[in-house]
N, C-alpha and C positions, 0 to 999 in steps of 0.2 A: 527222786524229783522234788524240788523245793516247792514250797507253797507260794502262790502268787496272789496278789490282791485280786479281789473279785472282778474288778473291771479291767483286768489284764489278760490279753490274749497271747498265747505262746505259738509262734509260727516259724517256719523255716525262713532262711534268708530270701529265697526266691518268692515265697508268699508275701513276705514283708515288702519286697520291691514292688510287687503287683498292687498291694494295698496302698502303698505310699505314692505310687506312680513314678518311681525312680528305678535306676538300674541296680542290679545286684552289687556291682562295684561300689555304687554310692551308699548302699546299705552297709557294706563292709567298712567303708571309710567312716561312716557315722558311728559304727560300733567302735572302731579304733579311736575316734575322737571322744567317745563317751557320750555322744548325744542320743544314742540309742542303747538301751540296756539289752544285754544278750547273755546267754549261757551255753556251754558246750556239754553235750551228753552223747557218749558213744561215738565221738568223732563228728557229730552233727551240731551245727551252730543253730540255736533257736533264738529268735528275737522276741523280746517281751514288749508288746504294743499295748498301750493303755487305750481306754475308750476314746480319748481325744484323738488318737492316731486312727482308729478304725471307724469312728462315727462319720467322718467326712473325708472321703478318699481324695478330695481336691485340696486338702490342707494337711500339712505335716505338723510336727510338734511345735514348730516355730510359728504356725498360723499363716504361712504363706500360701498363696493360691497355686493350683496345679500347674499353671503355665510357668511360674517361677521355679517350681520343683523340676519341671521338664528341662528348663534351661540349666539349672544347677546340675541336674543329672547328666546332661549332655557335656557340660564343662568338666565334671568329674570324670566322665568316661574318656574325654579327650586328654585330660591330665594323666590318667592311668595309661593310655596309649602312648603318650609322650615319654612317660617314665619307662615303659617297656622298651621303646626305641632307644632311649638313652642307655639303658642297661645293655642292649644288644650292641650299640656302638662302643661302649666301654670294653665289652668282650672282644670285639673286632680290633679295637685299638691295641689291646693287650696282645692279641695274636700277631698283629703287624710288628709290634715292638720286639716280640720274641723272634720272629722271622728275620728282622733286620739284625738283631744281635747275632743270630746264627750265621747270617751271610757275612757280617763283618769279621767274625772269627775265622772264616775261610780265606780272607784276603791276607796274602803274606805280608810280613812287615816290610816297610820301605827301607832301602839302603840309606845309611847316614850320608849327609851332605859332605862333599870333599872338604878337607881342612882348609885349603886355600882357594880363593876364587880363581877361575880360569882367566886366561888373557883375553883381551878384547880382540876381535878379528881385525881391527884397525891397528896400524902401527903409527908411531909418532916419529917425526923427523924434526931436527933442530933447524930453526931459521933465525934470522936477525931479530924478528919481532918476538920470538918465543917458540912455543910448541905448535906445530901444525899437524893436524890429523888428516890422514888420507884413507879413503875407503878402499875396498877390494877392487872395484872397477877402475878407480883412479890409478891404482898401482898397476893393474893389468894393462891398461891402455896408456900408461905413462903420463897421466894428467895431473 
């Protein structure tokens, strides 16, 4: 165990959250950002809180009041929740893409288009003015 300055308290993440009035996720975020000093020992993360952290539980190292910390903590918790939802959606999206690709592989390939276009169901007859087109019903009823 390393030596710590005399005014530093070594606490777990959960204890630090209680002391600072924030969530454990917010404590972890601050550790990741480097605004809280921490060390790991035997798989446990310990936060090093100075006297400034522990003297007034309504204020954090930035000197903000407890209400601000509570709001910040709530926002950090919400961000963490949204990040988890995003990760779940990414996983779901990847699974849907995999299923779609598997389904598309099962569809037989389409036949190639015929080399020449088929004839129109209408036939053309020559008249003095040019080409006249008559439909099926007109041919059937002699119109």
